[in-house]
C-alpha positions, 0 to 999 in steps of 0.5 A: 500486542497479541494478534487475534482473529474473528473468533476471538474478538477482544471485549471493549474495555470499560471506559475506552473509545474503540477505533478500527484502523485499516489502510492501503487497500489499493483497489484496482491493483493487478499482479503481472496483469492479473486482477486482484478484484476477487481477492479484494471482494473477499477481504472487504467482506471479511473486514465488514464482518470484523467491524460488525463484531468489534463495534468500533466507535470510529473506522479510519482508513489512512490512505491509498484507497485506490491503486491509481489516480484513475480508478476503474469504475468497477473499483470506484463502485466497490469503494462506494458500497463498502464505505456505505456498509461500514458506515452502518457500523460506525462513522468512517474517515478516509484519507487520500494517499499518494496513489489517490487522486484528490479529484477522484476522492472529491467525486467519491465524497459526493457519491457517498454523501459527505456533506462536510464540504458544504458546511465548510463553504457555508462557514458552519463547520465546527471541529469541536462539536460532535461530528454528525457525518457518517462518512468523511473523505479527506482529498487534500490536507487542510486546517481545522476550520476546513475539516482537518479536525473533527470530534467523534463521541463514543459509546463510553462517553470518551470523545475522539478528537481526530486530526486527519492529514492526508498525503502531502505532495511536495508540489501541493505544499508549495501551492496550498501552504505557500504562506508557511514556506520558509527559505531553504525549508525541506519537505520534512520541515514543511510537514513538521510545520503543518502537523504542528499547526493542526495539532495546536488547533486540535488541542484547543478546547480540549478536555484531557479528562474526557477526550483523546487526541488521535492523528491519522496520516499518510506519510513515511516515518523515518526508520520504518521497514518497507517491502513493496513500496519503492515509490520515490516518496519512500526515501529519506528526503520524504521521511518524517521524524516520529518526534514530530508527532509530539506527546499529545496523541493517544494514537497515531494511525499511519498509512503508506508503508505496507509492512505492519509495524509500530512507530514512535515507540509504540504510540502509533502503527502502520497497519499495513496493506489489505493484501499482498500488493506485489511479490515484495510482500510475499508471506506478510501477515495482513491485518486490521487494528483495533485501538482501545483508548481512554484518557490518561492511559496508553492505547491498547492495540489488537491486530486482527489477522485477515485470512481471506483472499489468495496469497502470492507465492514464488517457487523454483522447481524442476518440472518433474516435481512441481506437482508435489507443491500443488496441495500447499499452493492451493489457489495462490497467485504463483510465479514459477521459475522452472529449473533444470532437471538434476540429471539433465544433460548440458545444452538447450532444453529438450521437448517439454515432457512431464511423466507421460504427457507432452506439452507445446509450451512451458506455461502449459506444462506448469499450469497442468502441474498446479491446476488450482493455482493462478500462474501469473508468470513462468520463468524459464530457468533451465538456460542458466542463472535467473535474476528474480525481480527483487534481485534487480536494483529497484527503479528510482520511480514510483511502483507501477511506472514504466521502469518497474513494469519493464523489470517485471517483463524482463524477469517474466515473459521477456527473460527468453528474449534476453537469454537469446543474446549471448553475454546479455546481462539482465541487470544492465538491460534494466539500467539501459531502459532507465537511461533511454527512457529518461533521455526520451522524457527529458529531451536529453541525449542518451549516452550509454557506456556501451555506445562509448565503447563502440566508438572506442573500437571504431577509433582503434 
């Protein structure tokens, strides 16, 4: 599997249906409070250009269209516009991910003119006939008769039998699929049952000589490498064995994990996120996938590298040589850790002077050295060892939770507050926040070990 770019687009193989696979746009995301709207605009323009050049028969988005359950209206509008634009190239299918609200996705379906729910309600939906809808939104997991299975014709005469399984929340599984529940069944057991049923439905009236089966889903496949997605749904409790997919799918299109990678022995792929969502993804190559598939042959998968949008960079440098990195950083979004000068005398930092210029704050000094970059965080590392965000133990909470936000503050603007306390340990401060927040939310009594130690001192 060799990566390509917009200027070296592979020709469509004769007799093959072509799918463009994208995922995890996270519209509305920010990094350290800085909007990524500019980067999304550039990347979505690039994606549309790729789609027009690749001429796919179907465009599949495998979830996390938005970054949160209440997307800003400007991002909602952005989603409507790009989906309509993509639909002028080929039919578009969008699955809800764990970051997406089912209600918001239902509203989006109305806004983009998805008429499938009306067909389902009227009892006229046919999963095995040619799908006439240019845009399909899947807010919740369903069965074939409610839209989970659709058949898309291709220019080559090969039909794509698409199975769409958006993210299945554990509580929704109990509510929506209670009739499938088994005693002591795990989340993975339930998901295996759902996938098995909908796969069986998809293979009804299936002609293996002129049709290919494709699964699109948003889940965690066991063994997948992760980066920024530290949400509770990225754990062994929610991991799905790739053997669950069976051998009938020509391609398995997955969303949820942000690191592009093959799964299931190469039969499927995580395409990864559209941009670096946070600094845990720094340096990752972002891409979309072209999937060429025909009956009886393995799918041919071509990554198309995305080049638009600003990148995330973390650098550690003394102020005196920081400007030397300006050219390589360009307009990146940068987290800067300012280190002590090699010949600096021990003790607290002195006035902020760089060359012949004096600055009233460390942030101002950094910004002057990197004029084209967007500085999202300045960490004062001149006082001693600095703990970076990725060196803290991750919070056992979804990305973007108060726990994760507090960790970002600790290693950013809050670092000086911690350093001002003699003997303070930033790791322990983060743990204490978790303990206290949990106590507040659950009405429990917080019992930090430090409090117990104080009681022991009083007794002694």
